[in-house]
C-alpha angles and dihedrals in degrees: 000000000000113000122211124212092230121111090236091058090046089054091049094048087048092053089049092050089051091048092052092046088051089049093051090050090048093051091047090051096054107116116243089241092062092067124181093334092058092051093046092051090056091050092050091051093050095045091050090054099039103045113070113222094023101123093169130026133188141169121217129189123205116239120220089259089055098252120131124250115196105218097180136359135179092217134023090240091067091056090048090048092049091051091046090063091063090045095055096031097238141068147121097286092054091048094048094048095049100035117111119232116017107007102228131124126183135170145136112264097223135041135053121332098011115175097230108029098176094045094040095051092050097042090050098043100038101030104026094236120152108183141008140199119192124188121194120230112257088026096205098030126113113277140282092059121199095240148330142243110228130203118193129186130198088218124069090226097036094107099037094105098039114128104236091202089061090052091048092052090052090050090051091051090050093048093048093049093046093047091051093051091047091049092049093048092048091050092049089049092051091048091049092049091047092049091049092048092050091048092048092049090050097051092043089052089052092049091050089052091054092051093044091052098042098038103027091238128157119244092259092047092050091050090049090054091051091048096049091046090052091052096044093050094036089232127134116267091239092054092052089050094049092050091051094048096046095044098039092120091057094053 
């Protein structure tokens, strides 16, 4: 973003700095239980307030099959516009996510030489939208990117003066926050799976010990008894082992 030396520009830049600090605080304050949706909702709120001319804001994530999933939107028209891109097979989010270099795509939705004629005609006629700016997340990362931050305007010239650098910085904030939540969730899942595996191994080991002591079996023979019982009863091996361990005095 170009910075003027005028006091007015200084005041504007100061307000933007305050807005980004507030966004960072808001993202940090999102509870763990809110997940990706909670983070994205904070980004949408901030983007709607920070970017002049952005009447409607949304965040979409790309599914493995390439389709778009709107995670949060400030207006129902944004979610409908996002879904329309999949329907017509073109649109700003797709372009921003697959464009090389800086992943940003901007255009009016009506008039001569529009970038997405099928999408633009429907978005304008059915939803009343006039212009759009989509920024890929991560904006400068290698395509395909995992999502995009979308700014829509009701007016065809509503986004003409938008500073793209500002939109890209917001997209970078969104991408970083989403990536952090995903990484944390994946880490927690791995830890949970590891803990469950260790607990299962421990209780199966105890059950084998019971069978070895009571029946004079080897370790392999005891495990085979547990395995066959699990199959015959259609019950998980760990559950069979837990039952044997907790009711050993009754056997």
